[in-house]
C-alpha positions in Angstrom: 67.5 103.7 45.7 68.0 104.1 41.8 70.6 106.4 40.3 69.6 109.0 37.6 72.1 106.8 35.3 70.0 103.7 35.9 66.9 105.5 35.2 68.3 107.1 31.9 69.7 103.6 31.1 66.3 101.8 31.4 64.6 104.7 29.8 66.8 104.2 26.8 66.3 100.5 26.6 62.5 100.8 26.5 61.7 103.8 24.5 64.6 104.0 22.2 65.8 100.0 21.6 62.2 98.4 22.2 59.6 101.1 21.3 61.4 103.3 18.6 63.8 100.7 17.1 61.3 97.6 17.4 64.0 95.5 19.0 61.8 92.8 20.9 64.7 91.0 21.8 65.6 93.8 24.3 62.5 93.0 26.3 64.3 90.1 27.8 67.0 92.3 29.0 64.4 94.8 30.6 61.7 93.0 32.0 61.5 90.1 34.3 59.3 87.3 33.1 57.1 87.9 36.3 56.7 91.4 35.6 53.3 92.7 36.5 51.8 95.0 34.0 49.2 97.6 34.8 47.8 99.3 31.6 45.1 102.0 31.4 44.6 100.3 27.8 41.5 99.5 25.5 42.2 95.9 26.3 43.9 94.6 29.5 47.5 93.0 29.0 48.1 89.9 30.5 51.5 89.7 32.9 55.0 89.0 32.0 56.5 89.3 28.7 53.2 89.6 26.8 54.4 93.2 26.5 56.2 92.0 23.5 52.8 91.6 21.8 51.6 95.0 22.6 54.8 96.5 21.3 54.4 94.5 18.0 51.0 95.7 17.8 52.1 99.3 18.4 54.5 98.8 15.4 52.1 97.0 12.9 49.2 100.1 13.7 52.1 102.8 13.5 55.0 101.7 11.5 56.8 105.2 12.1 56.3 105.2 15.9 58.5 107.4 18.0 58.6 108.1 21.6 60.6 111.1 23.1 61.5 111.1 26.7 60.4 114.6 27.9 61.1 114.2 31.6 62.6 111.0 33.9 62.7 110.8 37.5 64.0 108.2 40.3 62.0 108.0 43.4 63.2 105.2 45.6 63.2 101.9 43.6 60.9 103.3 40.9 61.5 104.9 37.6 59.2 107.5 36.2 59.1 108.7 32.9 57.0 111.5 31.0 57.1 110.7 27.1 55.5 111.7 24.0 54.5 109.4 21.4 53.6 109.8 17.7 53.1 108.1 14.5 50.7 107.5 11.5 47.9 105.1 12.1 48.0 102.9 9.1 46.3 99.5 10.3 43.6 98.6 12.9 44.4 99.5 16.5 42.2 97.3 19.0 39.1 97.5 16.7 39.5 101.0 15.6 39.9 101.3 11.9 43.0 103.1 10.6 42.6 106.9 9.9 46.0 107.2 7.8 46.6 110.3 10.1 49.6 111.4 12.1 49.1 111.7 15.6 50.6 112.7 19.1 49.8 111.6 22.6 51.5 111.8 26.1 52.1 108.9 28.4 53.3 108.6 31.8 55.4 105.4 32.8 56.2 104.2 36.3 58.4 101.2 36.7 59.7 99.4 39.7 63.1 98.0 39.0 65.3 95.1 40.5 68.7 94.6 39.0 68.0 96.7 36.2 65.1 94.7 35.3 61.1 96.0 35.5 59.3 93.8 38.1 56.1 96.0 37.8 55.2 98.5 35.2 52.2 101.1 35.2 51.4 102.9 32.0 48.9 105.7 31.7 48.2 106.5 28.3 46.3 109.7 27.1 44.0 107.7 24.7 41.7 110.7 24.6 44.5 112.9 23.1 45.7 110.0 20.8 42.2 109.4 19.3 41.5 113.4 18.9 44.7 113.7 17.3 44.2 110.7 15.1 40.7 112.2 13.9 39.2 109.1 15.5 36.7 111.5 17.5 36.1 115.2 16.6 37.9 117.8 18.3 35.7 119.9 20.5 34.3 123.0 19.1 34.4 126.1 21.3 31.1 128.0 21.8 30.6 131.8 21.3 30.3 131.6 25.2 33.6 130.3 26.1 
């Protein structure tokens, strides 16, 4: 069973050190080399430390990327986080042309931890919210009947 302190510590490492600061070296301290990744992503991520390439892509696309932990929970051996991401899209992202717009989106991360390292990780990313806020897709227009 994970303590709230372990959840908070891992969350700090993942979202503050790795994503916000771009400290890719911290990945080795947070993820096992056999960590299984489950991403609802435009492209599938291979297992293991290839999460490093995904984070590098995020930083290349959104140089000012920043994540905020909105909520965090410990349930059994899993840590769960609701986070809000935001940044300005300045380069291509998985084949999508840059918009130079600032966007926000939400994500849910569930991480199975063993000895304070991720052994399995799920990420559910609100890509619809992301592409709407970045202007890639037009925002829905309400009709007079709504």
